[in-house]
N, C-alpha and C positions, 0 to 999 in steps of 0.2 A: 914666361916660359922661354927656355933656352931655344937656340936654333936647332940644336939637335933634337930636343924633345918636340919641337914644331915638326920636324921632318917625320919623326915615329908617328905622331899624332895623324899626319896627312897621309901615311904609307897606304897605298892602295887607292888613292883618290882617283888616279888613272888606271882604272881595271885591275887595281890590286898589284900593279907592277911598277911603274915609275911615275913620278910627278914632276911637272914643271911649275916653278913657282908662279902663283896668281892664275894658274889655270884650271885648277881642280873645280868641279862644279860644286862640291860639298866638301866642307872641312869635317872629315868623318873620323870616328874612332879608329885605332889601329886593329888589325887582325889579332884575333885571340881566341882561345877555346874557353868560353866562360865557365866558371865554377860557382855553383849556387851555395852559398854558405847557410841558407836558412834551413831549419827543420821543417820537414814537410807538414802540410795540413792533414790531419788524419781524423776523418769524420766516423770511421769505425772504430769501435773499442776491440779488444782481443776476441771477444765473443763473436763480434760481427764478421771479423776476418774468417773465423772458423767456420761460421754459418756459410759465408760464400764459397769457401773452399769445399765444404761438404756438398753444397749444391751442385757446384761445378763437377765434382767427382761422381755424383749421382747422375748427372746428365751423360757423362761419357760412359759409365758402366751400365746404366739400366735403358738408357735412349739410344745413345750411341751418335755418330757423326758418319754422314754420307760422303764417302771418298770417291769421286767420280773420275777415278784414275786406276786402272787395273795394276799398274806397276806397284802403287802405293798400297793398294789393298793386298797385294800379294806379300809385300814386305811385312805389313803389319800382321797378316796370318801367321807368318813365319815367326814373327815376335811372340806369338801365342795369345793375339788378341782374338776376340770372338767376331767371326765374319759371317754376315748373312747378306749374300749379293754384294751391294756396295755400302751397306752399313757395317760399321765397324765400332765394337764396343770395347773398351780398354779399362782395366781396373787401376785402382789408385796406386797400388804397388808399382805398377808398371810405369805409370806416368810419373811419378815421384822418383823412381830410378833413372828415367831418362833425363828428367831436369836437373838431377844431380850431376851430369855431365856438362851441362851449359855452363859458359864462363859468365861471371858477373860483369865484366868489362871486356872490351876488345878494341883494337885499334884498326883504322881504315887508312890506308896510305895511298893517295892518288900519284898522279905522274910527278907532281911538285911535292917533294917530300915535307916541305916547309908547311904544307897544308894538311899534314896528319892530324886525323881526329881520334880523340878517346871517347867511346860510346860506353856510358855506365857510370856508376859512382854518383858524384856530384856533377860531373860535367854535362853541359847543355849545349847542344848545337842546334842551328836553325837551318831549315831547308825552304828553297823557293816554292812557289805555288807550282802545283803539278796537276797536268791532266784536263784542264779546262776545254771545252770544244770552241769556245768562243773569247773574243778580246773586246775590251771596250777601252777607249781613251776619249780625251776632250775633243779632239779634231776629227776623228774617223766614226766615233761612236760605235755601237755593237755590232760586230761582223764575225764570220766564221774564221777560225784560225788559219793562218797560212804561214809559210816558211820565213817570210821577212820578219813578221811579228814574233816568231818563235825565235829568231836570232837576236831581235832586240831585248827579249827577256833573257836570254843568255848573257848579253852584256851587261844588264842589271844585275845578274847573279853575280858574274864576275867582279862587278865594279864595288859592290858594297861588301865591306869586311865583316859586317855582321851577318851575312849569308855564308854559311859554311859548306853547303852541298848543292850541287847541281842535280836536283832529283828528277823527277818525270818530266815530261814536255810541259814546260809552262802553258803553251796553246798547242793543241794537236794541229800540225800543219796539213790540212787536207787536200792542198794542191800538189802534194807529193803522193804518189802511188803507195798503198799500204804495203806492198811487197819490198820496196826499198826505203820506205820512210825511216826505218830505224838507222839505216846506214847513213844517210844524209844527216840525220839529227845527231846522232852520236859522233859523226866527224867533227860538226859544228860545235857540239858541246866539249869535245876533248880538245879543240884547238882555240876556241873562244875562252874557255875557262881553263884553269889548272886544278880545279877542286875535285873533291870526292864525286863520282857519277854513279847513275842507277840504270838498272836494266829492267824493262817491262818483262814479266813472266807471261809472254803471250806467244808460246810456241818455241820449240827446240831451237830452230834456226835464229831467231831473234836473240835469245839468251846466249847461244854459243857465239854468234858474231859479236855480242857486245863484250863478252869476256875477252874475245880475241883482239878486238879494236883497243880495249884498255890496256892489254897486254903490250900490243905494239906501240901505244901512245907513250908508254913508260919506258919502252926499250928493254923489256924484261924477257928473261927467257922463260919457258914453260914452269919450270922448277921454281924460278923466282916469284911468278904469280901465284902459284899454288902455295908457296911458303908462308903467305900472310894475307889477310884481306886487302883487296885493291879497289873493290867497288861492291854494290850490294843490290838487292832486290827487296821490294815490298810486295806482299801477296795479301789478298783479302778473301775472307771466306764469304760464301753465298749464304747470308743469313736467312732463316735460321737453319743451323745444323748441316750444313753442305761446305765442302772443298771442291772446287772445279778442277778439270783435267789441266788446262794450261799453266794455272798458278801453281799446282803441285808439281808438275813436270820441271817448271823453271826453278822452283825452290829446291827440289832435289838435285838438279844439275849443279846449282851454286853450292850446296851444302857438301857434295862430293868433292868439291875444290876448295872447301875451306873458306867460301866467300859467305857474308853475312846475308842472312834473310830475316827481315821484320814480318811478322804475322799479326795483321790487323783486321779483325773482324769489324764489319760495318753494321752495327746494331742500332737501329733507331727505335727507341721504346714506343710502344703503341702501333708499330707497323711491323717491322721484322723482329721485334724482341717484346717482351712483356712490358706493359706500361709502368711498372715499378722500376726504380733505379736498381734496386737489389737483384731483382729478377733479369734485368737487361745486362747488368755487369756479370752475373754468374753465367749468363749464356755465353757472353763475349769471352770470358775466361775459358770456358770450356772448348769453345771452338778454337781459340788461340793455342792452348795447350795440346789438343790433339794434333795439330800439325807440327809443333815444336817437339812433341814425343817422336813422331816419324823422323823428323830430320836428325834428332839425336841417337836414333837407333841406326840410322844409315851411316853417320859420322860422329861419333861420339866426341863432344867437345867442339863441335862446329859453332861459329858465333851466330847467335840469334837474339831477337828483342821481341818483347810483346808490344802490340800497339792497341790503343784504344781509340775507337771512333763511335763511342756510345753518345748519343744525344737524343732528343725527342722530335716528334713530329707535331706541327699544328693540328690539333684535332678537329678544327673547322674545315681545313682544305686538305689535309694530309701531307702538306709541304714540309721538308725538313727544316728544322730550326736549329741555330747553333749559337753559341755564346750565351746560352740560357742558365739559370740557376741550376736546372738538372744536368745540363752538360758540364758545368763546373764540377758538380758533386761526383758524377760518375768518373771524371777525369781523376779526382782526388781519390776516390775509392779504389779505382784500377791501380793507381800508384802505390797504395798500401798493398795490393795483391801482387804486384810486380816485385816489391820488396820481399814480401812473404815467399815468393818463389825464386828469389835471387837473380832476377832477369832485368836487363835494361828496358826502359820504357818509352814508346814513342806516343806522343798525342798531337794535336794540331792547332794551328791559329786560323780559325774559320768563321765565318758570318753568313747570315742569309740575305744581306742588303745587296741591292742591284747595282748600286753605283757608290762612289767612294764618299758617303756623307756621315752624318752623325751616327746613325745606326750601325754603319759598317765598322766605324772605329770603336764604338761601346761594345760591340759584340764581339770584335776581334781582340780587344783588349781584355775582355773576360776570358776568352779563350786562352790567351797568352799567359795571363796571370795564373789561371788554373794549371797551365803547364808548369809554372814557377812553383805553385803550392804543391803539386803532386810529385815533384821531384823528377819529372820528365828529362830524359836524356837527349831525345831527338824530336824536334818540333817540325813536323811538316806543314806545307802551306802556310809558312810563317810570314810571307810577304806576297801580296798581289791577289788574295782570293776574294771572288765576289759571287753572288746569287747561288749561294750553296754549293760552289765549285763549278759552275757552267760558265763563268767568267773570270778572266784574268785581266788586270788592269795596271798599267805602269804607274799611274797616279797613287793607285792603292798600294802598290808595291813600295813606293817611296815613302808614303805616309806611314805604312807598317815598320819600315825600316827605322823610322824615328822611335817607335815604341821599343823596336829590339834594342836600340842603342840605350834607351832609357833603362831597360831591363839590365843590360850589361853595366850601366853606371851603378845602379842599385845594388848589384853584387859586389862592387869594389869596397875594399876596406875602408878606403877614404870616408865613405858615407856612415860609418858606424864606429871608427877608431876612437879609443879613449886614453891616448897617451897624454903627457902633460901639455905638449903643444897644442893637441886637439881639445884639451879642456879649457885652455886659454886663460887661466886665471890671471896672469900678468896683464894680458890685454883688458880683462874685466876690470881690474885694478885701475889701469891707465885711463880708461874712458870714464869711468865713475858713473855717478847718477846723472840721468838726462843728456849725455852724450851722445855721439854717433861713432861707428866703427869703420866709416869709410876711409879716413885719413890715417888710422893707426897703423903701426908697422906691421902689426901681425896680418892685418888685412892686406896691406901692400905687398907683403912677401908671398901672398897665396891667391890674390884674387883671379888670376888668369886661368888657374886650374881648380878653383874652389868647388865650382858648380858645373853640372852638365850644360854644354853648349848645344842649343838645338840646331838642326839643318833645315827644318821645314816650319816648325812653329814661329809665330810672330809675337813676342813678348811686350811690343810697344802698346802705348794706350790707343783709344780710338781715334783721336784726332790725328796722330801721328800715321797711323794705319790707313786712315781716310786719305790722308793728303799725299800718301804715296801710292795712290791707285786703288785702295779698298781691295786688295787681292785676296781672295779666299784661300783657305788651305789647299784644295785640290788643284787650283790654279797655279799656286807656288810649286807644288809637286810636278805639275806638267811642265813648267819652266825648267825645273831641275832635270827632268827627263830629257827635254830637247837638249840641254846642254851636254849631258852624258853621252848621248848618241852622237853629237858633233866631234867630242873629245876623246872618245874611246879608243884605246889601243890594246890589242890583244896581249896576253902574257907570252913570254918567251917559249920557244919550243924548239927542241933539237931538230934540224932540218931534215936528218936522216929518219928519225921517228915520224915525222909528218909525212915524208914521202912514203914510208912503208905503210902507214894508214891509209893514205890515198890509193896506193895499188891494191890494197885489200878490199876497199870500197868498190873500186873499179871492177875487180875480180868477181866480187859477189854480184854485183849487179849483172854483169854479163852472164852470170849463172842463174839469175832470175830473182835473186833475193829470197825472201820468205814466202812459202805458199799462202794464198789467200782463199777466202771462201767465194771469190767472184773474179 
């Protein structure tokens, strides 16, 4: 590998910014927006797709969705939907007309334009773990989320090139008052990272503050912010058949300004959705399309994506299960429906395990490969998720990044190219019968980049591993975590923009921040 290629490979090793030789904690793959070259897995035939579509349309037209937001109800009534209190029924013609406005792909440009993302098509981006109330690591065990831990996860989010989006709070910092929590968290997120950021739709003030902070961090005018997507929100339905007030309020505010909204029903089969996968997916599709139709009526052409969080529960305990065969099929089926409606798709990298053990990795791998198979464009919770979303772990974050890098390598043409050089006929002829390929020129010319190079996995035999301390995978990940924290350097940021951001945060804190219920 040439010196220049080596620099490209390590780019981002120190917070995605600059690298000093010999100091990077991991020799990671370069920043890229991965493109999935594979045809999606499609468990449904054409009749199956139509059956789920018809069922979703019947749910919307005959049962309806409860919109717990008077403004949303008034808008949909004006659009001609049938309104009875908070219940809104909409017919297929209206829904399909609104979906016709939605773009199949869109970009999101953060404060660093080199981190611009394409959402849709064959592009696939990964989001950090978002929203757990607790954290766990090998030194401190399980504990409630706090601001210092939040910042640690932001550093991991920036550090790893395979993480494209700084999504929701990786842990909820309960040591900061809820009225100003979003101000402190977004300030750190916008300064520790230069990647795409997210706003929680939890009240008008929070959403408006995050949009303004994103604008200031990028040094943008109001017109420049509104001209193209700069950040996004994700909203969840209250399954079954409800959309709540703050989520709708935030989604409508972003849609009016052309900022993306991902609509993700949380449908657990056997609990908040029918026990069958087809029924659960149909319900999920109906809930998502109802909100997307509303947003397209408000601002035709505003960027949206459909999300899937359909899994099942443990019928013995009622606990959510993830990475199951049913979860994988539901994700694949929703991918088919997203392509039918020509919408980008969001899914998740999730598990039910409590610590970063074997169960955690096989369930998360199932979830991530279901995302690949479904043609997912945005993978939420791609690194760091434990206990069904109640715990974030730095060791798990780093172990997951190994899997994400493997997926990115799997996508590379080098793994399936069939040029004359790749077919290697002359090398086969040179080595002949019974020889080996270690020393032939074909291998010598390619060995440094021929295969994926792991950053956490240990490929040595048992004796070599034991002699070197018998360090288990999560222990190696913990060591990498500690080294990253010691080496981290934040990305560059325009000093004027940082000062503008700090002044805004101080002003909003003086005003009291966002209202709370206590």
